[in-house]
Every structure is written in structure tokens, then in C-alpha cells.
Legacy VTK file of the C-alpha trace (Angstrom):
# vtk DataFile Version 3.0
C-alpha trace
ASCII
DATASET POLYDATA
POINTS 131 float
41.994 73.841 2.164
38.879 72.596 0.501
39.004 68.783 1.686
35.661 66.770 -0.062
33.385 65.387 2.249
32.512 62.070 1.381
28.904 62.529 0.837
26.635 60.277 3.776
25.060 56.901 2.806
21.356 57.604 2.501
18.665 55.566 4.756
17.564 53.109 2.535
21.442 52.394 1.290
22.923 51.212 4.857
19.395 49.185 5.945
20.042 46.710 2.940
23.717 46.390 3.449
22.487 46.347 7.032
20.061 43.478 6.035
22.799 41.900 3.885
26.066 41.993 6.326
23.408 40.286 8.424
22.079 37.875 5.280
25.483 36.955 5.011
26.427 36.435 8.322
23.285 33.708 8.685
24.352 31.623 5.819
28.043 30.953 7.302
26.352 29.777 10.825
23.709 27.475 8.928
26.688 25.909 6.963
28.903 25.884 9.864
26.216 24.836 11.958
25.410 21.934 9.350
28.614 20.572 8.860
29.505 20.275 12.684
26.083 17.937 13.031
27.437 15.765 10.181
30.534 15.268 12.059
28.517 14.297 15.206
26.666 11.549 14.665
24.883 10.125 17.190
24.643 6.617 18.326
21.332 5.684 16.844
22.542 7.004 13.404
25.378 4.840 13.801
23.746 2.326 14.741
21.856 2.458 11.695
24.803 3.085 9.347
26.116 -0.060 10.679
23.045 -2.369 9.581
22.274 -0.595 6.232
25.811 -2.304 5.391
25.444 -5.191 6.941
21.163 -5.541 5.151
20.984 -3.576 2.471
17.778 -5.493 0.998
15.548 -4.154 3.677
15.492 -0.789 2.716
12.568 0.574 2.309
9.545 -0.602 -0.449
7.784 1.827 -2.436
4.626 -0.188 -2.262
5.198 -0.709 1.882
5.914 -4.147 3.114
4.930 -7.938 1.860
2.613 -8.280 4.825
1.402 -5.031 3.683
0.668 -5.810 0.545
-0.891 -9.008 1.397
-3.176 -8.249 3.875
-4.324 -5.534 0.708
-4.824 -7.878 -1.891
-7.196 -10.195 0.526
-9.555 -7.496 0.310
-11.707 -5.777 3.150
-12.882 -7.775 6.112
-16.196 -7.491 8.500
-16.538 -6.523 12.586
-19.035 -8.654 12.132
-22.158 -10.148 9.411
-23.965 -6.969 9.777
-20.598 -4.972 8.314
-20.891 -7.154 5.954
-24.394 -7.283 4.812
-24.653 -3.277 4.551
-21.669 -3.010 1.895
-23.151 -5.677 0.188
-26.697 -3.988 0.168
-24.675 -0.623 -0.738
-23.187 -3.163 -3.464
-27.072 -3.970 -4.654
-27.387 -0.396 -4.394
-25.347 0.831 -6.963
-25.730 -1.957 -9.803
-29.494 -1.554 -9.606
-31.059 0.960 -11.980
-33.092 4.277 -9.931
-36.503 3.984 -9.837
-38.175 6.469 -11.595
-40.296 8.569 -9.611
-43.704 9.238 -8.968
-45.101 11.542 -11.779
-48.374 12.169 -10.198
-47.537 12.693 -6.885
-46.317 16.433 -6.322
-43.799 17.703 -3.107
-42.935 21.472 -2.560
-45.287 22.924 -5.059
-47.399 24.484 -2.412
-47.833 25.195 1.531
-50.777 22.202 2.246
-53.742 23.081 3.803
-56.240 20.974 5.774
-58.518 20.820 3.232
-55.391 19.218 0.720
-55.591 16.556 3.068
-57.097 13.457 2.761
-59.503 12.325 4.874
-58.866 10.020 8.183
-59.646 6.637 7.574
-62.052 5.677 11.098
-60.029 3.322 13.379
-61.334 0.055 14.377
-60.178 0.203 18.014
-62.595 3.706 20.135
-60.351 5.270 22.180
-61.925 5.569 25.718
-60.866 9.588 25.746
-63.175 10.244 22.361
-66.835 10.732 24.082
LINES 1 132
131 0 1 2 3 4 5 6 7 8 9 10 11 12 13 14 15 16 17 18 19 20 21 22 23 24 25 26 27 28 29 30 31 32 33 34 35 36 37 38 39 40 41 42 43 44 45 46 47 48 49 50 51 52 53 54 55 56 57 58 59 60 61 62 63 64 65 66 67 68 69 70 71 72 73 74 75 76 77 78 79 80 81 82 83 84 85 86 87 88 89 90 91 92 93 94 95 96 97 98 99 100 101 102 103 104 105 106 107 108 109 110 111 112 113 114 115 116 117 118 119 120 121 122 123 124 125 126 127 128 129 130
């Protein structure tokens, strides 16, 4: 009387079957939920569908609205004359070549000491604090 006992599935096989089962259930529920959403339309969606049927030419244009394109073609508007003049100066700076730096002046090579600094010019007005 020896009956063959089916071997118990390993823990990994049970986990994978369990995960697969839950994945199938999740997919089924998502499909059912999407079908229910498609059947139930909100009043806003119904009105939108009516308007699209009535006015098909009012869909989204790739470049935006005609009003926006017209505004962008006019060029930049400035808040005041200061903004205009600053933009104008930037344009001039871009067009002019940069001036060559003076080669005689060396900066950043060494730390200056009081002996390296040029002498101050005497002031024409004498200070009342200096005795």
C-alpha cells in the first residue's frame, strides 16, 4: 500500500505562483475599471463631445492660437525705457569685439606688499584731523 505523495512545491515556486496570481487579478481589475470609466461619462465630457462635434475646427493647433502667434511675431515688448536701453546696450556689446587687455598690467601673479604699491598723490584739501 504505498501511495505516492506528490512532492510539495518549493517556497520559491509557491511565491512565484502567488505573485503571478495577484498580477492576473490586478490586470483583470484594471481592465474592468477602465471599461466602467469609459461607460460612465461625466457631464463635462458629454458637453465637450457635443462642442467638438459642433465646432471641429476649434481643436488645438500645433503652434498655439492665432493670437499668441501674432503677439510673438511683433517682437519683444519692454516695461519701460530702462529695459529697452539695457537690451539695446546688450546688443551693442555683442556686436563689438572685446578690447584686448593691457599686457603691461599683471594681476594675480603675486601678493602685493606696501613697497609694491604706488605712492599716493597728495590731497589739495588738508584734513583738519591730520596735524
